[in-house]
Each structure stands twice: as structure tokens, then as C-alpha cells.
N, C-alpha and C positions, 0 to 999 in steps of 0.2 A: 088383886094379890094372886088370885089362880093364875092368870096369865103371866105375872112374873115368876112363878114356880115352874111354869111349863116351858116358857120360853126366854131363851137369853135375848137380850136387848130391849125388853120391855122396861121402861122406866117407871110408869104409873100415871095415875090421873093427873092432867095439868094442874088442876086448882091444889091438889095435894102436893105438887112439886114446888109450889110458890108460897111465900109466906107474906102476908100483908102487914107492912110495917107498922100501921096504927089502925086500931078499930074502927076509927070514923071512916076509912076507905073501904070497909068490907062490902058495902052496898054498891059502890062505884065500881068496884073491881068486879063483883059477880055479874053486874048489868054489862060491863065492857067485855068480859070474857064470853057473855052469852052462852050460846050451845057448846063452845069449845072448853067450858070449864070442867066438863067431864070427858073430853076427849082423852085418848090414851096415847102418851108420848112413847114412841119406839124409835130405835136407833136407824133402822132402814126399812125400805119399801117391802124387802123380803120378810122380815120379822111381822110387819103388818099384814101380809098375805097370808102368812102361817096362822096368825092370830084370827083372822077373818074367817078361815077355813073352820076353825075350831069353834068360833062362836055360832056360826051359822048351824053346827050340828046341836049345839046347845041351847038354839033359839033365842039368842041375846042379839041385842043391836047396839053397836059402840062406833064411834068415829076414831080414827086413828090419825097420828100426826108423825109421820116418819121423817126424821129429822135430815135424812138424806136426800129427800124428794122435795119437800114443801118449799115454795119461792116466797120470799118476803121483800118488801118494798122498803127502801131505807127510811128510817125516822127523820121526820121533819124538825131538823134542831132548832127552827124559829119558836116552835110550840113550847119548847123549855125556857124561852125568855118572855112568856106572857105575864109573869110576875102574879102578885096577890097570892090567892087562894088557888090558882090554876096550876094544875100539875098533870104532865102526862101520866097514865096509868101506868106505864112501863116503869115510872120513878117512884111509884109508892109501893112496889112489890120487890122482894127479894127472890132469887132463884140462882141456881147453878147456871154458870156460864156455858156450860155443854147443851142446854135446852133453850137457850136465847132464841133461836129461830123459831120455835113453836110458840114461845110466848109472844113474839113480836107479831106472829102470823094471828095469833088470838085477839091481842089488843090493839096493834098497830099503832097510828097516832091518836088515839083516843085521849081527849083531855078531861 
């Protein structure tokens, strides 16, 4: 919240920006996101660098996901056709389309 107040372009923690559609997927999504669930999503690399300078002074440690800089691989569409109870983690969470790159970076093709 402090970073959001101080810097334009800070979206928030990845987990806070996503809504899990059903509670039964909570553990699966948390495991799939791993260390990225607490990553801070920012609009661009410049904002990330400004935040990093600030948190170094405050002796904090965060990972940043700049939407203009992260590279993601395309989602394997065949994973969506597995059927049964198998689903892509990407399909059991809701998020704003503007942060899709960060979500895909974090969970990828995890089933």
C-alpha cells in the first residue's frame, strides 16, 4: 500500500490482484504461484527500479513484475482439453486483463 501511494504505476501484490473462483482451489493456486504470489505488479521497468531504490533504503525485500518487461510463453491450449477435474490454474482465477502477463508468468501452464 505504501508503494502504491508513493509511486504511480504500482498495481499491488499479485495474489491481491487475483480472485480465486472457488475456495477448493486456494491451495492449488497458492502452490502454483509459489514465490510470485507476493510479487509486486508494476506497469513498467522504470517504476520497478524506483520502488527498488525505495525498499533498499527501508531494508525490505520484494520481487517486482514489470508488465512492460516480463516475457511469457504462450499457454498450451491442449492442457485445457484434459477433461475431468484437471484445469489450468489460469482458468480457476479471475484477474483484470491488464495484468494477464504477470499472472501467466507466475502460473504458466500449471494444471
